[in-house]
C-alpha positions as CSV (number, residue, x, y, z in Angstrom):
1,M,-22.6,-0.1,3.4
2,I,-21.0,-3.4,2.6
3,G,-20.4,-5.1,5.9
4,I,-17.2,-6.7,7.0
5,N,-18.8,-10.1,6.7
6,I,-18.5,-9.8,2.9
7,L,-14.7,-9.6,3.2
8,S,-14.7,-12.4,5.8
9,L,-16.6,-14.7,3.4
10,L,-14.1,-14.0,0.7
11,I,-11.3,-15.2,2.9
12,S,-12.9,-18.6,3.2
13,L,-13.3,-19.1,-0.5
14,S,-10.8,-20.8,-2.8
15,F,-10.1,-18.2,-5.5
16,Y,-8.8,-19.0,-8.9
17,S,-6.2,-16.7,-10.4
18,C,-7.8,-13.8,-12.1
19,D,-5.9,-11.3,-14.2
20,K,-6.7,-7.8,-12.9
21,A,-3.8,-6.2,-14.8
22,S,-5.3,-4.9,-17.9
23,N,-3.5,-4.0,-21.1
24,T,-4.2,-0.5,-22.5
25,A,-3.6,0.7,-26.0
26,D,-3.0,4.2,-24.7
27,S,0.1,3.2,-22.8
28,V,2.1,1.5,-25.6
29,D,5.8,2.0,-25.5
30,D,6.5,3.2,-29.0
31,S,10.3,2.5,-28.7
32,S,9.9,-1.2,-27.9
33,N,6.3,-1.9,-29.0
34,I,5.6,-3.5,-25.6
35,Q,2.2,-2.8,-24.1
36,K,2.2,-1.4,-20.6
37,R,0.0,-2.8,-18.0
38,E,-2.1,-1.2,-15.3
39,F,-4.3,-2.1,-12.3
40,I,-7.2,0.1,-11.3
41,S,-9.5,-0.1,-8.3
42,S,-11.8,2.5,-6.8
43,F,-12.9,-0.2,-4.3
44,E,-16.3,-0.4,-5.8
45,S,-16.3,-4.2,-5.4
46,V,-14.3,-6.9,-3.6
47,N,-14.2,-8.6,-7.0
48,D,-11.3,-6.3,-7.9
49,F,-9.2,-8.5,-5.6
50,D,-10.3,-11.9,-6.8
51,G,-7.4,-14.3,-6.5
52,F,-5.5,-12.0,-4.1
53,Y,-5.0,-12.5,-0.4
54,I,-7.2,-10.4,2.0
55,T,-6.3,-10.1,5.7
56,P,-8.9,-11.8,7.9
57,Q,-11.5,-9.8,9.8
58,N,-10.8,-9.1,13.4
59,H,-7.1,-9.6,12.8
60,L,-5.5,-10.3,16.2
61,G,-8.8,-9.3,17.7
62,T,-8.3,-5.6,17.0
63,T,-8.3,-4.8,13.3
64,F,-11.3,-4.6,10.9
65,H,-12.0,-3.5,7.3
66,E,-14.8,-3.2,4.8
67,L,-16.1,-1.4,1.8
68,T,-18.1,1.6,2.8
69,E,-20.3,4.5,1.6
70,S,-19.5,6.6,4.7
71,N,-16.5,8.5,3.3
72,V,-15.8,8.4,-0.4
73,Y,-13.5,10.3,-2.7
74,R,-15.0,9.0,-6.0
75,G,-17.7,6.5,-6.9
76,M,-20.0,4.7,-4.5
77,Y,-17.6,3.0,-2.1
78,S,-14.1,3.3,-0.6
79,H,-12.1,0.9,1.5
80,R,-12.2,1.6,5.3
81,A,-10.0,0.0,7.9
82,W,-9.9,0.7,11.6
83,I,-8.4,-0.6,14.9
84,D,-10.0,-1.1,18.3
85,G,-7.4,-1.9,20.9
86,D,-3.6,-2.5,20.9
87,N,-1.8,-5.7,20.2
88,L,0.9,-5.5,22.9
89,Q,-0.4,-8.5,24.8
90,S,-0.8,-10.7,21.6
91,S,1.1,-13.9,21.5
92,A,1.6,-13.5,17.7
93,N,5.2,-13.1,16.5
94,D,4.1,-10.3,14.2
95,K,1.9,-8.0,16.4
96,N,1.4,-5.2,13.8
97,H,-2.1,-4.1,12.9
98,R,-3.1,-5.3,9.4
99,G,-6.4,-4.7,7.5
100,Y,-6.2,-4.7,3.8
101,P,-6.6,-6.6,0.5
102,T,-3.3,-7.3,-1.3
103,V,-2.6,-7.0,-5.0
104,Q,-0.7,-10.1,-6.2
105,F,0.4,-9.7,-9.8
106,Q,2.3,-13.0,-9.7
107,N,-1.1,-14.6,-9.5
108,T,-2.3,-13.0,-12.8
109,T,-1.9,-14.5,-16.2
110,E,0.9,-12.1,-17.2
111,G,2.7,-12.3,-13.9
112,S,4.6,-9.6,-12.0
113,F,4.8,-6.0,-13.3
114,K,8.1,-4.6,-14.5
115,T,9.3,-1.2,-13.2
116,P,9.3,1.7,-13.6
117,C,5.8,2.1,-12.2
118,Y,3.6,4.9,-11.0
119,I,1.2,4.4,-8.2
120,S,-1.4,6.8,-7.1
121,L,-3.9,6.6,-4.2
122,R,-6.3,8.8,-2.3
123,V,-6.0,8.4,1.5
124,W,-8.0,9.8,4.4
125,L,-6.4,9.2,7.8
126,D,-7.5,9.8,11.4
127,M,-4.9,8.4,13.7
128,E,-2.6,10.0,16.3
129,L,1.0,9.0,16.2
130,D,3.4,9.7,19.1
131,N,7.1,9.6,19.7
132,N,7.9,7.0,22.4
133,P,11.2,7.8,24.4
134,T,11.2,4.3,25.9
135,G,10.4,2.2,22.9
136,E,9.3,2.1,19.3
137,D,7.8,5.4,18.0
138,D,4.3,5.1,16.5
139,W,4.2,4.6,12.7
140,F,1.6,4.1,9.9
141,S,2.3,2.6,6.5
142,F,0.3,3.7,3.5
143,A,1.8,1.3,1.0
144,T,4.1,-1.8,0.9
145,F,5.7,-3.1,-2.3
146,T,7.8,-6.2,-2.9
147,D,9.5,-8.1,-5.7
148,D,9.1,-11.3,-3.8
149,E,6.5,-13.7,-5.3
150,S,6.3,-15.9,-2.2
151,D,4.4,-15.3,1.0
152,N,7.5,-14.1,2.7
153,W,7.7,-10.6,1.3
154,D,11.4,-10.7,2.1
155,R,12.4,-7.5,0.4
156,T,10.0,-4.6,0.7
157,V,9.8,-0.9,0.0
158,L,7.3,1.1,2.1
159,V,5.7,4.5,2.1
160,N,5.3,5.4,5.8
161,L,4.1,8.2,8.1
162,N,6.3,8.8,11.1
163,A,5.4,10.2,14.5
164,D,6.6,13.6,13.5
165,G,4.0,13.8,10.8
166,F,6.1,13.3,7.6
167,V,5.6,10.8,4.8
168,H,8.9,9.0,4.0
169,L,10.3,5.9,2.1
170,Q,11.3,3.0,4.3
171,H,13.7,0.1,3.5
172,T,15.5,1.9,0.7
173,T,19.0,0.8,-0.3
174,N,18.4,-2.6,1.5
175,Q,15.9,-4.2,3.8
176,G,16.3,-2.4,7.2
177,E,18.4,0.4,5.7
178,Q,17.2,4.0,5.7
179,T,18.9,6.5,3.4
180,S,17.4,9.5,1.5
181,L,18.4,11.9,-1.3
182,F,15.6,14.2,-0.1
183,Q,13.2,14.1,2.8
184,T,10.8,16.8,3.7
185,T,10.8,18.2,7.3
186,E,8.3,20.9,6.5
187,I,5.3,19.4,4.6
188,E,3.3,17.5,7.2
189,F,0.6,15.0,6.3
190,P,-2.8,16.5,6.8
191,K,-5.3,14.4,8.8
192,K,-9.0,14.0,8.3
193,E,-9.0,15.0,4.6
194,W,-8.5,13.3,1.3
195,V,-4.8,13.4,0.3
196,E,-3.3,12.2,-3.0
197,L,-0.2,10.1,-2.7
198,K,1.8,9.5,-5.9
199,I,4.7,7.1,-5.9
200,Y,7.3,6.4,-8.5
201,L,9.2,3.1,-8.3
202,D,12.2,2.1,-10.3
203,F,13.8,-1.2,-9.3
204,R,16.3,-1.4,-12.1
205,D,20.0,-1.0,-11.6
206,N,20.7,2.4,-10.0
207,G,17.0,2.6,-9.2
208,Y,15.2,5.0,-7.0
209,A,11.8,5.9,-5.6
210,K,9.9,9.2,-5.1
211,V,6.8,10.1,-3.2
212,W,4.6,13.2,-3.8
213,Q,1.9,14.4,-1.4
214,N,-0.8,16.5,-3.1
215,G,1.7,17.2,-5.9
216,E,4.7,18.2,-3.7
217,L,7.8,16.0,-3.5
218,V,8.2,14.7,0.1
219,S,10.6,11.8,-0.2
220,H,13.3,10.6,-2.6
221,S,15.6,7.7,-2.1
222,E,17.9,5.3,-4.0
223,I,16.6,1.7,-4.0
224,G,18.9,-1.3,-4.0
225,N,19.2,-5.0,-3.5
226,I,15.9,-5.7,-5.4
227,T,15.0,-7.3,-8.7
228,N,13.2,-5.4,-11.4
229,K,9.6,-6.5,-10.8
230,L,6.7,-5.4,-8.7
231,S,5.1,-8.7,-7.6
232,Q,2.8,-7.7,-4.7
233,A,1.5,-4.6,-2.9
234,H,-0.8,-3.7,-0.2
235,F,-2.3,-0.4,1.0
236,G,-5.2,0.0,3.6
237,L,-4.2,-0.3,7.3
238,Y,-0.7,-1.4,8.5
239,C,0.7,0.2,11.6
240,S,2.6,-0.3,14.9
241,P,1.1,-2.7,17.5
242,Q,0.9,-0.2,20.4
243,L,-1.7,1.9,18.6
244,S,-5.2,1.4,19.9
245,T,-7.5,3.5,17.8
246,G,-7.7,5.1,14.4
247,V,-9.3,4.8,10.9
248,V,-8.1,5.0,7.3
249,F,-10.0,5.2,4.0
250,N,-8.5,4.4,0.6
251,D,-9.9,5.3,-2.8
252,D,-8.8,5.7,-6.5
253,L,-5.9,3.2,-6.6
254,L,-3.9,3.1,-9.8
255,I,-0.7,1.1,-10.5
256,K,0.7,1.4,-14.0
257,E,3.9,0.5,-15.8
258,V,5.7,3.4,-17.5
259,N,8.9,4.0,-19.5
260,E,10.5,6.6,-17.2
261,E,9.7,9.2,-14.6
């Protein structure tokens, strides 16, 4: 196992920008002769995230993450993140649990990706989410995407799991707005097993997003008020502050530019 101290050490280092978005001859757009780009990580090494922000260890005293051999989909390692205690008494303005490396394409030589993009990821989750009649329901976020190249992440699109057990798109037609063209109420997210999430993002005019869970469509929404670039993303662990226990593993991450769905 690679201990959490490795990731902690990386936070203290000053990274130079490193282009992790490789060009591939197999993904050439014949119509425009523009090479498509892709980012791949099976979380075999923290070097995959050189030049990108990584959340600090013991975030708010409750959230931790590491590379681990304990539960792997492919290769030798996966990314593991877990929480130990809630953040309800924290003095932080943002009390949400966070344990992840980011992908920051704006820090690479070629800059932000252009959509449409496909994203695929393997996820293993053990976390109980409950409805709360007197406050915010529990939630877990598998993925966050933004066109914002700053640290603000002002406009985001999320892929979340709600307390009813369904994967859904969040912040769709605008930040804070929730609309859908299709949303499953039957296909629940299975816990304690590897699940494939596949996401299609189109931030162009009249754009939209789709999410498939193990090959089945679970969420489809229009996306608005966003520019046509994918600048940053994060996966790993991001969830509501009242949660006090749980673990998630990520493996086999792929982000690639495409022509169409």
